[in-house]
C-alpha positions in Angstrom: 2.8 10.5 -16.5 4.1 12.4 -13.5 7.5 14.0 -13.4 9.4 11.2 -11.8 10.8 13.2 -8.8 7.5 15.0 -8.0 5.5 11.8 -8.4 7.8 9.8 -6.1 7.6 12.6 -3.5 3.7 12.5 -3.6 3.8 8.7 -3.3 6.2 8.9 -0.3 4.1 11.6 1.3 0.8 9.6 1.1 2.5 6.3 2.2 4.4 8.1 5.0 1.0 9.0 6.6 -0.6 5.6 6.1 -0.6 3.0 8.8 -2.8 0.4 7.1 -2.9 -0.6 3.5 -5.1 -3.1 1.6 -3.3 -5.9 -0.1 -5.2 -7.4 -3.0 -4.1 -10.8 -4.3 -5.6 -13.2 -6.9 -7.3 -16.0 -5.0 -6.7 -19.6 -6.0 -10.2 -19.6 -7.5 -9.2 -16.6 -9.7 -11.2 -14.0 -7.7 -9.6 -11.0 -6.2 -9.1 -11.0 -2.4 -8.3 -7.9 -0.4 -7.3 -7.6 3.2 -5.9 -4.8 5.5 -2.3 -5.1 6.6 -0.1 -2.9 8.6 2.5 -1.1 6.5 6.1 -1.7 7.6 9.1 0.6 6.7 7.4 3.9 6.1 10.3 5.3 4.0 9.1 4.2 0.6 11.8 3.4 -1.9 9.8 1.2 -4.3 9.5 -1.6 -1.8 6.6 -2.4 0.5 6.7 -4.8 3.4 4.0 -6.6 5.4 4.2 -9.3 8.1 2.1 -12.4 7.5 1.8 -16.0 8.5 3.2 -18.7 6.3 1.5 -21.1 5.8 -1.7 -19.1 5.1 -4.1 -18.6 2.2 -2.5 -15.3 1.5 0.9 -16.9 1.2 -0.5 -19.6 -1.1 -2.1 -17.0 -3.3 1.2 -15.0 -3.7 3.0 -18.2 -4.6 0.4 -19.1 -7.2 0.2 -15.5 -8.7 2.6 -12.9 -7.4 0.9 -10.0 -9.1 -0.7 -7.8 -6.4 -2.1 -4.4 -5.8 -1.8 -2.3 -2.6 -4.1 0.6 -1.8 -3.9 3.1 1.0 -5.5 6.4 1.9 -4.8 9.2 4.3 -6.2 12.7 4.8 -3.9 13.9 2.1 -4.7 11.4 -0.7 -5.2 7.9 -2.1 -2.7 5.6 -3.7 -2.9 2.4 -5.7 0.3 0.5 -6.3 0.7 -2.4 -8.7 3.6 -4.8 -8.1 5.0 -8.2 -7.7 5.0 -9.9 -4.3 7.4 -12.5 -2.8 7.5 -14.2 0.5 10.6 -14.2 2.7 11.6 -15.6 6.1 14.9 -13.5 6.1 15.6 -13.3 9.8 17.7 -10.1 9.5 14.8 -8.3 7.7 12.3 -9.6 10.2 14.4 -8.3 13.1 14.8 -4.9 11.3 11.0 -4.5 10.9 9.8 -6.2 14.1 7.9 -4.1 16.6 5.9 -4.8 19.8 2.7 -4.3 17.7 3.7 -7.2 15.5 4.2 -9.5 18.5 0.5 -9.7 19.2 0.0 -11.6 15.9 2.5 -14.3 16.6 2.3 -16.6 19.6 6.0 -17.2 19.8 7.1 -13.7 18.9 9.7 -13.2 16.2 10.9 -16.8 16.6 7.5 -18.2 15.6 8.1 -20.5 12.6 5.1 -19.0 10.9 6.6 -15.4 10.8 7.1 -14.3 7.2 7.3 -11.1 5.3 5.5 -10.1 2.1 7.8 -8.0 0.0 6.1 -6.0 -2.8 8.4 -4.7 -5.5 6.3 -1.8 -6.8 6.0 -1.3 -10.6 3.6 1.7 -10.8 1.7 3.9 -8.5 -1.4 5.9 -9.3 -2.2 8.6 -6.7 -4.8 11.2 -6.1 -3.3 13.9 -4.0 -5.5 16.5 -2.3 -3.7 19.8 -2.3 -6.5 21.7 -0.5 -8.1 21.1 2.9 -11.2 18.8 2.9 -13.6 21.7 3.5 -12.3 23.4 0.4 -12.6 20.2 -1.6 -16.2 19.7 -0.4 -17.0 23.3 -1.4 -15.5 22.7 -4.8 -17.6 19.5 -5.2 -20.8 21.3 -4.4 -19.8 24.1 -6.8 -19.3 21.5 -9.5 -22.7 20.0 -8.8 -24.4 23.4 -9.0 -22.5 24.8 -12.0 -22.2 21.5 -13.9 -18.4 21.9 -14.0 -15.8 19.3 -13.0 -14.5 20.1 -9.5 -10.8 20.4 -8.9 -10.0 17.8 -6.3 -6.3 17.9 -6.4 -3.7 16.1 -8.5 -4.0 12.6 -10.1 -1.1 10.9 -11.8 0.7 7.7 -12.5 4.3 7.1 -11.5 6.6 4.4 -13.0 8.7 3.2 -10.0 12.3 2.0 -10.0 
């Protein structure tokens, strides 16, 4: 397990550079369903936020099984976050996170009765952090293929989140 402070810093750095994340829910038929959503509130503190419509299949899936996974990647790394999702129509939080980009998804703007937020309370995060430029990582991969050794691709760890 990662040193908590260093691990949280790596998670924050990766998420801070990500605009889109994939939210995976358990479908009503028991199969996993993933879809891309825009990340809201880039300052990660253990909570993730996404706008959604409610009612929607995604909202129904969260109500039936709140266990979710969120993945994102940037030029610096990849992250997979396991957590518990809830739906909220808290107007103060909607107002706090609202942006012009969100307006395009809701016919009546922030007052649309379908506007809701998905709040993911993160439990753990596994990250793969690239500490070298992509060119260096590619060279290390080729070197590993040629020599039969495992390439150094950066840091991988799991962080327990508050």
